[in-house]
PDB file of N, CA, C and O in Angstrom:
ATOM      1  N   MET A   1     107.916 100.094  78.490  1.00  0.00           N
ATOM      2  CA  MET A   1     107.398  99.950  79.944  1.00  0.00           C
ATOM      3  C   MET A   1     106.061 100.488  80.052  1.00  0.00           C
ATOM      4  O   MET A   1     105.833 101.595  79.564  1.00  0.00           O
ATOM      5  N   THR A   2     105.109  99.804  80.661  1.00  0.00           N
ATOM      6  CA  THR A   2     103.721 100.332  81.000  1.00  0.00           C
ATOM      7  C   THR A   2     103.794 100.901  82.455  1.00  0.00           C
ATOM      8  O   THR A   2     104.605 100.596  83.329  1.00  0.00           O
ATOM      9  N   ASN A   3     102.835 101.732  82.512  1.00  0.00           N
ATOM     10  CA  ASN A   3     102.486 102.239  83.716  1.00  0.00           C
ATOM     11  C   ASN A   3     101.316 101.508  84.405  1.00  0.00           C
ATOM     12  O   ASN A   3     100.205 101.618  83.885  1.00  0.00           O
ATOM     13  N   ASN A   4     101.465 100.736  85.581  1.00  0.00           N
ATOM     14  CA  ASN A   4     100.383 100.101  86.051  1.00  0.00           C
ATOM     15  C   ASN A   4      99.840 100.762  87.261  1.00  0.00           C
ATOM     16  O   ASN A   4      99.259 100.034  88.066  1.00  0.00           O
ATOM     17  N   THR A   5      99.945 102.110  87.532  1.00  0.00           N
ATOM     18  CA  THR A   5      99.553 102.756  88.546  1.00  0.00           C
ATOM     19  C   THR A   5      98.097 103.243  88.468  1.00  0.00           C
ATOM     20  O   THR A   5      97.599 103.580  87.394  1.00  0.00           O
ATOM     21  N   ALA A   6      97.357 103.275  89.751  1.00  0.00           N
ATOM     22  CA  ALA A   6      96.108 103.699  89.745  1.00  0.00           C
ATOM     23  C   ALA A   6      95.750 104.166  91.105  1.00  0.00           C
ATOM     24  O   ALA A   6      96.448 103.905  92.085  1.00  0.00           O
ATOM     25  N   VAL A   7      94.632 104.876  91.160  1.00  0.00           N
ATOM     26  CA  VAL A   7      94.369 105.283  92.585  1.00  0.00           C
ATOM     27  C   VAL A   7      92.853 104.755  92.896  1.00  0.00           C
ATOM     28  O   VAL A   7      91.909 105.095  92.183  1.00  0.00           O
ATOM     29  N   VAL A   8      92.721 103.979  93.914  1.00  0.00           N
ATOM     30  CA  VAL A   8      91.267 103.438  94.340  1.00  0.00           C
ATOM     31  C   VAL A   8      90.972 104.061  95.731  1.00  0.00           C
ATOM     32  O   VAL A   8      91.701 104.030  96.722  1.00  0.00           O
ATOM     33  N   ILE A   9      89.850 104.586  95.605  1.00  0.00           N
ATOM     34  CA  ILE A   9      89.279 105.068  96.939  1.00  0.00           C
ATOM     35  C   ILE A   9      88.183 104.118  97.274  1.00  0.00           C
ATOM     36  O   ILE A   9      87.283 103.844  96.480  1.00  0.00           O
ATOM     37  N   VAL A  10      88.286 103.629  98.461  1.00  0.00           N
ATOM     38  CA  VAL A  10      87.286 102.548  98.900  1.00  0.00           C
ATOM     39  C   VAL A  10      86.567 103.193 100.339  1.00  0.00           C
ATOM     40  O   VAL A  10      87.319 103.495 101.266  1.00  0.00           O
ATOM     41  N   TYR A  11      85.285 103.358 100.457  1.00  0.00           N
ATOM     42  CA  TYR A  11      84.794 104.023 101.502  1.00  0.00           C
ATOM     43  C   TYR A  11      83.508 103.365 101.957  1.00  0.00           C
ATOM     44  O   TYR A  11      82.879 102.697 101.136  1.00  0.00           O
ATOM     45  N   ALA A  12      83.083 103.493 103.150  1.00  0.00           N
ATOM     46  CA  ALA A  12      81.763 102.950 103.637  1.00  0.00           C
ATOM     47  C   ALA A  12      80.795 103.965 103.227  1.00  0.00           C
ATOM     48  O   ALA A  12      80.959 105.153 103.503  1.00  0.00           O
ATOM     49  N   ASP A  13      79.754 103.508 102.553  1.00  0.00           N
ATOM     50  CA  ASP A  13      78.759 104.402 101.849  1.00  0.00           C
ATOM     51  C   ASP A  13      77.661 104.380 102.902  1.00  0.00           C
ATOM     52  O   ASP A  13      76.944 103.392 103.054  1.00  0.00           O
ATOM     53  N   SER A  14      77.555 105.408 103.572  1.00  0.00           N
ATOM     54  CA  SER A  14      76.546 105.688 104.638  1.00  0.00           C
ATOM     55  C   SER A  14      76.483 107.383 104.869  1.00  0.00           C
ATOM     56  O   SER A  14      77.444 108.139 105.011  1.00  0.00           O
ATOM     57  N   PRO A  15      75.191 107.686 104.861  1.00  0.00           N
ATOM     58  CA  PRO A  15      74.952 109.317 104.905  1.00  0.00           C
ATOM     59  C   PRO A  15      75.717 109.889 105.946  1.00  0.00           C
ATOM     60  O   PRO A  15      76.217 110.993 105.726  1.00  0.00           O
ATOM     61  N   GLY A  16      75.889 109.379 106.968  1.00  0.00           N
ATOM     62  CA  GLY A  16      76.872 110.077 108.026  1.00  0.00           C
ATOM     63  C   GLY A  16      78.252 110.092 108.021  1.00  0.00           C
ATOM     64  O   GLY A  16      78.906 110.725 108.851  1.00  0.00           O
ATOM     65  N   ARG A  17      78.734 109.429 107.131  1.00  0.00           N
ATOM     66  CA  ARG A  17      80.302 109.123 106.912  1.00  0.00           C
ATOM     67  C   ARG A  17      80.866 110.234 106.142  1.00  0.00           C
ATOM     68  O   ARG A  17      80.344 110.527 105.066  1.00  0.00           O
ATOM     69  N   PRO A  18      81.953 110.930 106.615  1.00  0.00           N
ATOM     70  CA  PRO A  18      82.434 112.031 105.871  1.00  0.00           C
ATOM     71  C   PRO A  18      82.849 111.613 104.526  1.00  0.00           C
ATOM     72  O   PRO A  18      82.574 112.419 103.637  1.00  0.00           O
ATOM     73  N   MET A  19      83.385 110.651 104.215  1.00  0.00           N
ATOM     74  CA  MET A  19      83.784 110.369 102.727  1.00  0.00           C
ATOM     75  C   MET A  19      82.693 110.304 101.859  1.00  0.00           C
ATOM     76  O   MET A  19      82.656 110.987 100.835  1.00  0.00           O
ATOM     77  N   ALA A  20      81.639 109.401 102.244  1.00  0.00           N
ATOM     78  CA  ALA A  20      80.230 109.388 101.533  1.00  0.00           C
ATOM     79  C   ALA A  20      79.747 110.757 101.260  1.00  0.00           C
ATOM     80  O   ALA A  20      79.353 111.104 100.146  1.00  0.00           O
ATOM     81  N   GLN A  21      79.785 111.525 102.290  1.00  0.00           N
ATOM     82  CA  GLN A  21      79.313 112.886 102.024  1.00  0.00           C
ATOM     83  C   GLN A  21      80.113 113.833 100.996  1.00  0.00           C
ATOM     84  O   GLN A  21      79.568 114.663 100.270  1.00  0.00           O
ATOM     85  N   LYS A  22      81.474 113.576 101.053  1.00  0.00           N
ATOM     86  CA  LYS A  22      82.334 114.352 100.114  1.00  0.00           C
ATOM     87  C   LYS A  22      82.155 113.694  98.674  1.00  0.00           C
ATOM     88  O   LYS A  22      82.225 114.432  97.691  1.00  0.00           O
ATOM     89  N   ILE A  23      81.955 112.500  98.539  1.00  0.00           N
ATOM     90  CA  ILE A  23      81.686 111.972  97.056  1.00  0.00           C
ATOM     91  C   ILE A  23      80.362 112.317  96.460  1.00  0.00           C
ATOM     92  O   ILE A  23      80.164 112.407  95.248  1.00  0.00           O
ATOM     93  N   GLY A  24      79.373 112.523  97.492  1.00  0.00           N
ATOM     94  CA  GLY A  24      77.879 112.881  97.215  1.00  0.00           C
ATOM     95  C   GLY A  24      77.951 114.272  96.999  1.00  0.00           C
ATOM     96  O   GLY A  24      76.904 114.694  96.510  1.00  0.00           O
ATOM     97  N   SER A  25      78.893 115.224  97.206  1.00  0.00           N
ATOM     98  CA  SER A  25      78.782 116.666  97.188  1.00  0.00           C
ATOM     99  C   SER A  25      78.924 117.141  95.899  1.00  0.00           C
ATOM    100  O   SER A  25      79.333 116.359  95.040  1.00  0.00           O
ATOM    101  N   HIS A  26      78.599 118.548  95.545  1.00  0.00           N
ATOM    102  CA  HIS A  26      78.803 119.019  94.277  1.00  0.00           C
ATOM    103  C   HIS A  26      80.344 119.278  93.914  1.00  0.00           C
ATOM    104  O   HIS A  26      80.680 119.551  92.761  1.00  0.00           O
ATOM    105  N   GLN A  27      81.252 119.176  94.962  1.00  0.00           N
ATOM    106  CA  GLN A  27      82.557 119.355  94.831  1.00  0.00           C
ATOM    107  C   GLN A  27      83.301 118.237  94.157  1.00  0.00           C
ATOM    108  O   GLN A  27      84.283 118.400  93.432  1.00  0.00           O
ATOM    109  N   TRP A  28      82.776 117.153  94.444  1.00  0.00           N
ATOM    110  CA  TRP A  28      83.543 115.862  93.941  1.00  0.00           C
ATOM    111  C   TRP A  28      83.735 115.855  92.458  1.00  0.00           C
ATOM    112  O   TRP A  28      84.831 115.581  91.970  1.00  0.00           O
ATOM    113  N   PRO A  29      82.685 116.152  91.727  1.00  0.00           N
ATOM    114  CA  PRO A  29      83.015 116.075  90.240  1.00  0.00           C
ATOM    115  C   PRO A  29      84.152 117.072  89.903  1.00  0.00           C
ATOM    116  O   PRO A  29      84.961 116.745  89.034  1.00  0.00           O
ATOM    117  N   GLN A  30      84.267 118.249  90.522  1.00  0.00           N
ATOM    118  CA  GLN A  30      85.229 119.101  90.189  1.00  0.00           C
ATOM    119  C   GLN A  30      86.562 118.663  90.682  1.00  0.00           C
ATOM    120  O   GLN A  30      87.536 119.144  90.102  1.00  0.00           O
ATOM    121  N   LEU A  31      86.755 117.860  91.620  1.00  0.00           N
ATOM    122  CA  LEU A  31      88.055 117.196  92.006  1.00  0.00           C
ATOM    123  C   LEU A  31      88.388 116.033  90.930  1.00  0.00           C
ATOM    124  O   LEU A  31      89.528 115.839  90.509  1.00  0.00           O
ATOM    125  N   THR A  32      87.375 115.361  90.577  1.00  0.00           N
ATOM    126  CA  THR A  32      87.907 114.159  89.637  1.00  0.00           C
ATOM    127  C   THR A  32      88.090 114.924  88.108  1.00  0.00           C
ATOM    128  O   THR A  32      88.819 114.316  87.324  1.00  0.00           O
ATOM    129  N   ARG A  33      87.539 116.096  87.667  1.00  0.00           N
ATOM    130  CA  ARG A  33      87.908 116.688  86.495  1.00  0.00           C
ATOM    131  C   ARG A  33      89.323 117.165  86.543  1.00  0.00           C
ATOM    132  O   ARG A  33      89.976 117.225  85.501  1.00  0.00           O
ATOM    133  N   ILE A  34      89.839 117.511  87.711  1.00  0.00           N
ATOM    134  CA  ILE A  34      91.283 117.932  87.631  1.00  0.00           C
ATOM    135  C   ILE A  34      92.347 116.786  87.909  1.00  0.00           C
ATOM    136  O   ILE A  34      93.543 117.004  87.712  1.00  0.00           O
ATOM    137  N   VAL A  35      91.929 115.673  88.327  1.00  0.00           N
ATOM    138  CA  VAL A  35      92.914 114.543  88.303  1.00  0.00           C
ATOM    139  C   VAL A  35      93.244 114.044  86.837  1.00  0.00           C
ATOM    140  O   VAL A  35      92.375 113.662  86.053  1.00  0.00           O
ATOM    141  N   ARG A  36      94.542 114.088  86.567  1.00  0.00           N
ATOM    142  CA  ARG A  36      95.011 113.543  85.376  1.00  0.00           C
ATOM    143  C   ARG A  36      94.720 111.972  85.191  1.00  0.00           C
ATOM    144  O   ARG A  36      95.621 111.141  85.310  1.00  0.00           O
ATOM    145  N   GLN A  37      93.497 111.657  84.915  1.00  0.00           N
ATOM    146  CA  GLN A  37      93.074 110.091  84.750  1.00  0.00           C
ATOM    147  C   GLN A  37      93.655 109.508  83.476  1.00  0.00           C
ATOM    148  O   GLN A  37      93.593 108.283  83.369  1.00  0.00           O
ATOM    149  N   ASP A  38      94.250 110.254  82.423  1.00  0.00           N
ATOM    150  CA  ASP A  38      94.935 109.724  81.356  1.00  0.00           C
ATOM    151  C   ASP A  38      96.193 109.258  81.941  1.00  0.00           C
ATOM    152  O   ASP A  38      96.705 108.315  81.338  1.00  0.00           O
ATOM    153  N   GLN A  39      96.803 109.687  82.955  1.00  0.00           N
ATOM    154  CA  GLN A  39      98.049 109.241  83.544  1.00  0.00           C
ATOM    155  C   GLN A  39      97.928 108.348  84.833  1.00  0.00           C
ATOM    156  O   GLN A  39      98.787 107.517  85.127  1.00  0.00           O
ATOM    157  N   VAL A  40      96.834 108.572  85.556  1.00  0.00           N
ATOM    158  CA  VAL A  40      96.632 107.801  86.748  1.00  0.00           C
ATOM    159  C   VAL A  40      95.177 107.480  86.856  1.00  0.00           C
ATOM    160  O   VAL A  40      94.481 108.375  87.334  1.00  0.00           O
ATOM    161  N   PRO A  41      94.684 106.554  86.559  1.00  0.00           N
ATOM    162  CA  PRO A  41      93.110 106.294  86.673  1.00  0.00           C
ATOM    163  C   PRO A  41      92.746 106.350  87.995  1.00  0.00           C
ATOM    164  O   PRO A  41      93.464 105.833  88.851  1.00  0.00           O
ATOM    165  N   LEU A  42      91.572 106.995  88.313  1.00  0.00           N
ATOM    166  CA  LEU A  42      90.971 107.015  89.592  1.00  0.00           C
ATOM    167  C   LEU A  42      89.602 106.267  89.726  1.00  0.00           C
ATOM    168  O   LEU A  42      88.614 106.601  89.072  1.00  0.00           O
ATOM    169  N   HIS A  43      89.611 105.343  90.525  1.00  0.00           N
ATOM    170  CA  HIS A  43      88.279 104.580  90.543  1.00  0.00           C
ATOM    171  C   HIS A  43      87.791 104.701  92.111  1.00  0.00           C
ATOM    172  O   HIS A  43      88.569 104.636  93.062  1.00  0.00           O
ATOM    173  N   VAL A  44      86.605 104.855  92.198  1.00  0.00           N
ATOM    174  CA  VAL A  44      85.967 105.084  93.691  1.00  0.00           C
ATOM    175  C   VAL A  44      84.904 104.085  93.710  1.00  0.00           C
ATOM    176  O   VAL A  44      84.054 103.959  92.828  1.00  0.00           O
ATOM    177  N   ARG A  45      85.010 103.347  94.822  1.00  0.00           N
ATOM    178  CA  ARG A  45      84.028 102.072  95.136  1.00  0.00           C
ATOM    179  C   ARG A  45      83.757 102.172  96.678  1.00  0.00           C
ATOM    180  O   ARG A  45      84.592 102.475  97.529  1.00  0.00           O
ATOM    181  N   SER A  46      82.537 101.887  96.867  1.00  0.00           N
ATOM    182  CA  SER A  46      82.004 101.578  98.277  1.00  0.00           C
ATOM    183  C   SER A  46      82.370 100.138  98.657  1.00  0.00           C
ATOM    184  O   SER A  46      82.549  99.220  97.857  1.00  0.00           O
ATOM    185  N   TYR A  47      82.454 100.072  99.961  1.00  0.00           N
ATOM    186  CA  TYR A  47      82.867  98.685 100.506  1.00  0.00           C
ATOM    187  C   TYR A  47      81.593  97.880 100.083  1.00  0.00           C
ATOM    188  O   TYR A  47      81.761  96.762  99.596  1.00  0.00           O
ATOM    189  N   GLN A  48      80.385  98.357 100.232  1.00  0.00           N
ATOM    190  CA  GLN A  48      79.143  97.605  99.962  1.00  0.00           C
ATOM    191  C   GLN A  48      79.243  97.107  98.471  1.00  0.00           C
ATOM    192  O   GLN A  48      78.979  95.934  98.207  1.00  0.00           O
ATOM    193  N   GLU A  49      79.604  97.954  97.551  1.00  0.00           N
ATOM    194  CA  GLU A  49      79.691  97.641  96.188  1.00  0.00           C
ATOM    195  C   GLU A  49      80.835  96.497  95.944  1.00  0.00           C
ATOM    196  O   GLU A  49      80.617  95.549  95.190  1.00  0.00           O
ATOM    197  N   ILE A  50      81.904  96.640  96.548  1.00  0.00           N
ATOM    198  CA  ILE A  50      82.956  95.415  96.419  1.00  0.00           C
ATOM    199  C   ILE A  50      82.474  94.158  96.967  1.00  0.00           C
ATOM    200  O   ILE A  50      82.792  93.124  96.379  1.00  0.00           O
ATOM    201  N   LEU A  51      81.659  94.093  98.143  1.00  0.00           N
ATOM    202  CA  LEU A  51      81.211  93.126  98.727  1.00  0.00           C
ATOM    203  C   LEU A  51      80.198  92.286  97.800  1.00  0.00           C
ATOM    204  O   LEU A  51      80.331  91.092  97.532  1.00  0.00           O
ATOM    205  N   MET A  52      79.254  93.052  97.401  1.00  0.00           N
ATOM    206  CA  MET A  52      78.177  92.607  96.533  1.00  0.00           C
ATOM    207  C   MET A  52      78.924  91.907  95.312  1.00  0.00           C
ATOM    208  O   MET A  52      78.592  90.784  94.935  1.00  0.00           O
ATOM    209  N   LEU A  53      79.896  92.594  94.747  1.00  0.00           N
ATOM    210  CA  LEU A  53      80.557  91.820  93.520  1.00  0.00           C
ATOM    211  C   LEU A  53      81.200  90.735  94.056  1.00  0.00           C
ATOM    212  O   LEU A  53      81.063  89.710  93.387  1.00  0.00           O
ATOM    213  N   ALA A  54      81.943  90.623  95.178  1.00  0.00           N
ATOM    214  CA  ALA A  54      82.570  89.500  95.716  1.00  0.00           C
ATOM    215  C   ALA A  54      81.556  88.357  95.903  1.00  0.00           C
ATOM    216  O   ALA A  54      81.740  87.177  95.604  1.00  0.00           O
ATOM    217  N   GLN A  55      80.439  88.912  96.456  1.00  0.00           N
ATOM    218  CA  GLN A  55      79.428  87.576  96.659  1.00  0.00           C
ATOM    219  C   GLN A  55      78.806  87.077  95.295  1.00  0.00           C
ATOM    220  O   GLN A  55      78.443  85.906  95.178  1.00  0.00           O
ATOM    221  N   GLU A  56      78.706  87.868  94.406  1.00  0.00           N
ATOM    222  CA  GLU A  56      78.030  87.413  93.032  1.00  0.00           C
ATOM    223  C   GLU A  56      79.227  86.460  92.363  1.00  0.00           C
ATOM    224  O   GLU A  56      78.867  85.441  91.775  1.00  0.00           O
ATOM    225  N   ILE A  57      80.574  86.765  92.443  1.00  0.00           N
ATOM    226  CA  ILE A  57      81.623  86.049  91.872  1.00  0.00           C
ATOM    227  C   ILE A  57      81.507  84.728  92.504  1.00  0.00           C
ATOM    228  O   ILE A  57      81.427  83.713  91.812  1.00  0.00           O
ATOM    229  N   THR A  58      81.495  84.694  93.799  1.00  0.00           N
ATOM    230  CA  THR A  58      81.672  83.575  94.544  1.00  0.00           C
ATOM    231  C   THR A  58      80.339  82.604  94.316  1.00  0.00           C
ATOM    232  O   THR A  58      80.477  81.381  94.273  1.00  0.00           O
ATOM    233  N   ARG A  59      79.135  83.191  94.185  1.00  0.00           N
ATOM    234  CA  ARG A  59      78.045  82.582  93.906  1.00  0.00           C
ATOM    235  C   ARG A  59      78.057  81.913  92.434  1.00  0.00           C
ATOM    236  O   ARG A  59      77.574  80.792  92.272  1.00  0.00           O
ATOM    237  N   GLN A  60      78.532  82.521  91.548  1.00  0.00           N
ATOM    238  CA  GLN A  60      78.812  81.898  90.230  1.00  0.00           C
ATOM    239  C   GLN A  60      79.680  80.781  90.321  1.00  0.00           C
ATOM    240  O   GLN A  60      79.405  79.850  89.562  1.00  0.00           O
ATOM    241  N   GLY A  61      80.745  80.637  91.129  1.00  0.00           N
ATOM    242  CA  GLY A  61      81.482  79.546  91.231  1.00  0.00           C
ATOM    243  C   GLY A  61      81.173  78.628  92.306  1.00  0.00           C
ATOM    244  O   GLY A  61      81.948  77.758  92.705  1.00  0.00           O
ATOM    245  N   SER A  62      79.969  78.860  92.779  1.00  0.00           N
ATOM    246  CA  SER A  62      79.419  77.763  93.897  1.00  0.00           C
ATOM    247  C   SER A  62      80.332  77.849  95.115  1.00  0.00           C
ATOM    248  O   SER A  62      80.492  76.834  95.792  1.00  0.00           O
ATOM    249  N   GLY A  63      80.980  79.056  95.462  1.00  0.00           N
ATOM    250  CA  GLY A  63      82.065  79.216  96.589  1.00  0.00           C
ATOM    251  C   GLY A  63      81.262  79.364  97.860  1.00  0.00           C
ATOM    252  O   GLY A  63      80.035  79.419  97.950  1.00  0.00           O
ATOM    253  N   GLU A  64      82.089  79.414  98.752  1.00  0.00           N
ATOM    254  CA  GLU A  64      81.795  79.710 100.259  1.00  0.00           C
ATOM    255  C   GLU A  64      81.355  81.156 100.227  1.00  0.00           C
ATOM    256  O   GLU A  64      82.090  82.045  99.796  1.00  0.00           O
ATOM    257  N   GLN A  65      80.160  81.364 100.685  1.00  0.00           N
ATOM    258  CA  GLN A  65      79.430  82.703 101.032  1.00  0.00           C
ATOM    259  C   GLN A  65      79.780  83.223 102.372  1.00  0.00           C
ATOM    260  O   GLN A  65      79.717  84.444 102.512  1.00  0.00           O
ATOM    261  N   THR A  66      80.135  82.504 103.371  1.00  0.00           N
ATOM    262  CA  THR A  66      80.142  82.951 104.753  1.00  0.00           C
ATOM    263  C   THR A  66      80.971  84.159 105.229  1.00  0.00           C
ATOM    264  O   THR A  66      80.580  85.044 105.990  1.00  0.00           O
ATOM    265  N   VAL A  67      82.352  84.031 104.572  1.00  0.00           N
ATOM    266  CA  VAL A  67      83.119  85.310 104.695  1.00  0.00           C
ATOM    267  C   VAL A  67      82.712  86.473 104.216  1.00  0.00           C
ATOM    268  O   VAL A  67      82.948  87.483 104.879  1.00  0.00           O
ATOM    269  N   TRP A  68      82.012  86.570 102.960  1.00  0.00           N
ATOM    270  CA  TRP A  68      81.534  87.677 102.480  1.00  0.00           C
ATOM    271  C   TRP A  68      80.359  88.232 103.322  1.00  0.00           C
ATOM    272  O   TRP A  68      80.197  89.445 103.460  1.00  0.00           O
ATOM    273  N   TRP A  69      79.524  87.279 103.895  1.00  0.00           N
ATOM    274  CA  TRP A  69      78.445  87.691 104.736  1.00  0.00           C
ATOM    275  C   TRP A  69      78.952  88.430 106.061  1.00  0.00           C
ATOM    276  O   TRP A  69      78.392  89.436 106.497  1.00  0.00           O
ATOM    277  N   LYS A  70      80.071  87.829 106.660  1.00  0.00           N
ATOM    278  CA  LYS A  70      80.568  88.214 107.761  1.00  0.00           C
ATOM    279  C   LYS A  70      81.127  89.522 107.612  1.00  0.00           C
ATOM    280  O   LYS A  70      80.860  90.424 108.405  1.00  0.00           O
ATOM    281  N   LEU A  71      82.040  89.694 106.440  1.00  0.00           N
ATOM    282  CA  LEU A  71      82.579  91.080 106.264  1.00  0.00           C
ATOM    283  C   LEU A  71      81.575  92.090 106.081  1.00  0.00           C
ATOM    284  O   LEU A  71      81.687  93.189 106.623  1.00  0.00           O
ATOM    285  N   ASP A  72      80.490  91.752 105.266  1.00  0.00           N
ATOM    286  CA  ASP A  72      79.342  92.804 105.070  1.00  0.00           C
ATOM    287  C   ASP A  72      78.691  93.228 106.390  1.00  0.00           C
ATOM    288  O   ASP A  72      78.384  94.404 106.582  1.00  0.00           O
ATOM    289  N   GLU A  73      78.474  92.235 107.333  1.00  0.00           N
ATOM    290  CA  GLU A  73      78.021  92.516 108.634  1.00  0.00           C
ATOM    291  C   GLU A  73      79.059  93.444 109.256  1.00  0.00           C
ATOM    292  O   GLU A  73      78.699  94.538 109.690  1.00  0.00           O
ATOM    293  N   TRP A  74      80.228  93.085 109.313  1.00  0.00           N
ATOM    294  CA  TRP A  74      81.221  94.031 109.997  1.00  0.00           C
ATOM    295  C   TRP A  74      81.161  95.381 109.627  1.00  0.00           C
ATOM    296  O   TRP A  74      81.032  96.280 110.458  1.00  0.00           O
ATOM    297  N   VAL A  75      81.271  95.615 108.093  1.00  0.00           N
ATOM    298  CA  VAL A  75      81.312  96.866 107.584  1.00  0.00           C
ATOM    299  C   VAL A  75      79.996  97.770 108.007  1.00  0.00           C
ATOM    300  O   VAL A  75      80.012  98.954 108.343  1.00  0.00           O
ATOM    301  N   ASN A  76      78.937  96.958 107.908  1.00  0.00           N
ATOM    302  CA  ASN A  76      77.631  97.790 108.255  1.00  0.00           C
ATOM    303  C   ASN A  76      77.661  98.082 109.711  1.00  0.00           C
ATOM    304  O   ASN A  76      77.256  99.185 110.076  1.00  0.00           O
ATOM    305  N   ASN A  77      78.075  97.254 110.554  1.00  0.00           N
ATOM    306  CA  ASN A  77      78.151  97.505 112.043  1.00  0.00           C
ATOM    307  C   ASN A  77      79.006  98.646 112.217  1.00  0.00           C
ATOM    308  O   ASN A  77      78.590  99.547 112.944  1.00  0.00           O
ATOM    309  N   LYS A  78      80.163  98.763 111.657  1.00  0.00           N
ATOM    310  CA  LYS A  78      81.211  99.618 111.964  1.00  0.00           C
ATOM    311  C   LYS A  78      80.891 101.030 111.374  1.00  0.00           C
ATOM    312  O   LYS A  78      81.342 102.054 111.886  1.00  0.00           O
ATOM    313  N   LYS A  79      80.065 101.027 110.235  1.00  0.00           N
ATOM    314  CA  LYS A  79      79.851 102.312 109.759  1.00  0.00           C
ATOM    315  C   LYS A  79      78.778 103.069 110.544  1.00  0.00           C
ATOM    316  O   LYS A  79      78.651 104.293 110.558  1.00  0.00           O
ATOM    317  N   PHE A  80      78.002 102.154 111.212  1.00  0.00           N
ATOM    318  CA  PHE A  80      76.849 102.693 112.123  1.00  0.00           C
ATOM    319  C   PHE A  80      77.268 103.133 113.535  1.00  0.00           C
ATOM    320  O   PHE A  80      76.736 104.021 114.202  1.00  0.00           O
ATOM    321  N   ASP A  81      78.386 102.306 113.902  1.00  0.00           N
ATOM    322  CA  ASP A  81      78.960 102.552 115.335  1.00  0.00           C
ATOM    323  C   ASP A  81      79.647 103.667 115.224  1.00  0.00           C
ATOM    324  O   ASP A  81      79.642 104.291 116.285  1.00  0.00           O
ATOM    325  N   GLU A  82      80.365 104.286 114.197  1.00  0.00           N
ATOM    326  CA  GLU A  82      81.185 105.532 114.148  1.00  0.00           C
ATOM    327  C   GLU A  82      80.440 106.668 113.671  1.00  0.00           C
ATOM    328  O   GLU A  82      81.035 107.730 113.486  1.00  0.00           O
ATOM    329  N   CYS A  83      79.178 106.561 113.447  1.00  0.00           N
ATOM    330  CA  CYS A  83      78.584 107.740 112.944  1.00  0.00           C
ATOM    331  C   CYS A  83      78.259 108.600 113.985  1.00  0.00           C
ATOM    332  O   CYS A  83      77.730 109.686 113.747  1.00  0.00           O
TER     333      CYS A  83
END
């Protein structure tokens, strides 16, 4: 039996956002070093990074981009509204 467990942290990458500040801090590498990634992989991605990848994959398949543009706009508006 294999273990398909992983932890994924997705955050809005903006200087004023608390999670972005934590990930950019000197304490973040200390935290990731103590996580047993051999047992539970830890992945950290920004919404912007995920949206960029989704747009690229959709472009390669000649797919519809509108949903990704709208989601990107929503994330960017949301992150600045809450700062």
